[in-house]
N, C-alpha and C positions, 0 to 999 in steps of 0.2 A: 416571809415569802421568798422563794428563790426565783431566779430567772427562769429556771426550768418550768415552774408552775405557771408563770406568766405566758411563756411560749406555748405550753400545752393548751392553755385557755384560748389562745388565738387560733390554734389548729382545730378546735372542736367544730367550728362552723364549716371550714373548707380546707382542703390541702393547699399548701403554699410553698413556693421556693424560698430559699434563704433570703434572697433579695426582696421578695414580696413580704416575707415575714418581718424583715427589718422596717419596711415602709409601713405596714399595718401596725407594727409595734409603736412606731413614732406617732401615728395618727390616732391611736386609741389609748392603749395602756401607757404610752409615753407621757401622758399627762401626769401620771403619778408613779411611774417606774422608769428609770433611765437605763439604757443598754446601748453599747456601741455595736456597730456592724460586726466587728471581730468577736465580741462576746457572744453574739447570737449564733454565728457560725460555729464557734467552739462548742457552745451548748448543744447545738443540733447534733454534733458528733456524739456527745455523751448520751443524749436522749435516744439516739439510734442504737448505741451499744447496750443501753438498758432495755431496749425493746419497746420503748414508749412511743416511738415514731417509726414509720417505715418510709424510706424514700423510693419513689418511682423515677427511674432514669429516663429522661426524654431527650433523644438525640436531636441535635441542632446542627444545621449546616454552617460551616465557617465560624462556629463558636463552640466552646466547651459544652458537653452535655449538661442538661439542666436536671436538677434533682427537685422533685415535687414531694414534699413531706406530708404524710397523713398521720394523724394520731391513731395509735392502735387501741384495741380493746384494753390491753394492759395499761396503756397510757391513760385512757379514760378512767379505768378503775383506780389507778394511782391518784389521779386528779380528784376523783370523788372522795377517796380516803383523806386526802389533804384538806378538802373543803370541810370535812367532818371534824377536823382537829381544831381546838381553840387557838386563837391567834393573840399575840401580844400587841400592845399598842406600840407605836413607833416613837423612838426618842426624837426630840427636836434637835436638829443640827443645822443651825442657821448662823452663818458667818456675820450677817448684819446685826443679829442680836448681841453677839460678843462685842462688836464695835460700838454699839449703843451703850452697852454696859460699862465700857471704859472710855466713853466718848469725851470725857473732859481732858484727855491727853492730847487732843487735837482741837483745832478751832471748831466750835459748834456748827459753823457754816459747812464744814466738810461732812459732818454727820447729817445735817439737814439735806445736803445735796444727794447723799446716798439714799436717804429716805425717799426723796422725791423721785429718784431714778427707780427705786424698787416699786414705789406706788405706780409709776407709769407702766412698768413691766407687768405688774399684777392686774392693772386696769386693762391692758391689752389682752391678757389671757382671759380675763373675765368677759370681755367683749366677744372673744372667739367662742367661749363656752355658751354665752347667751345666744349667739348666732346659730350654733349647733342645735340648741334647745328650740329655737324658733323654726328652724328648717326641718328637723327630724322628729320632733315630738309635738306636733301640732294638735293631734287628736288623742289626748291622754286617756280618754275613756275606752278607746278601742285598741290599745296596745296589748301585745302578747305579753306573757310573763317574762320572756327573754328581753323584750323591749323595755318593760318596766324596770327590770334589774339594771339594764344599761342606763336608763334614765336616772335611777338612784345614784349611780356612780357619777354621772354628769352633774347632778344636783349637789353632790358632795364637793365636786370641783368648783362649782359656782359659789357655794358657801365659803369654801376655803379662800378663794380669790377675793370675795367680798370682804371677808374679815381682814385680810391683809391690807386692802385699800383703806378700810376704816381705821385700822391700827396706825397705818402710815399717816393718815390725816391727823389722828390724835397726837402722835409723836411730833409731827411737824408743828402743830399748834403749840405744843408744850415748849418746844425749842424757841419758837418766836417770842414767847414770854421772857426768855432769858437773853434776847438779842442785845438789849441795852443794860442788862444786869448780869455781868460775867459770873460764872461759877468759880468757886474757890478750888 
């Protein structure tokens, strides 16, 4: 997936400025795709050049004019074609896993501390996702297809974070077994 596809997906529902798009990105897709403010603005220029978005200039007093971007029919068609293409699974790139893999080069307490920190971060994210689930998806039987698809993405995030917390618990328990029995 490219940043362009993620941004087009966010523009399907409503026009947004670059600032609004950055904020919306972080609050929704940002859970599974990261992009900086600069990357989003740079990509908006490319999307405009390709004819996939169209900016509406909105004059503002005492400030630079605002650009409100709308996805074009060509942009929607491109996004629909992209959706139809098979996608690859993503490779795992986790720094923590490399550290655990060669963890005997440092005191195991260092690895345990990092596992505990990761567990806490994933637990916080899990709590955030569960709060969104409780607030926005109360009546599952009456959700629209669009809402159901958003719910599926949220459920994937919940399962991902749950798995991380459980794996950290497992890893921490294993390291505690070796506390008084150093590894060679």
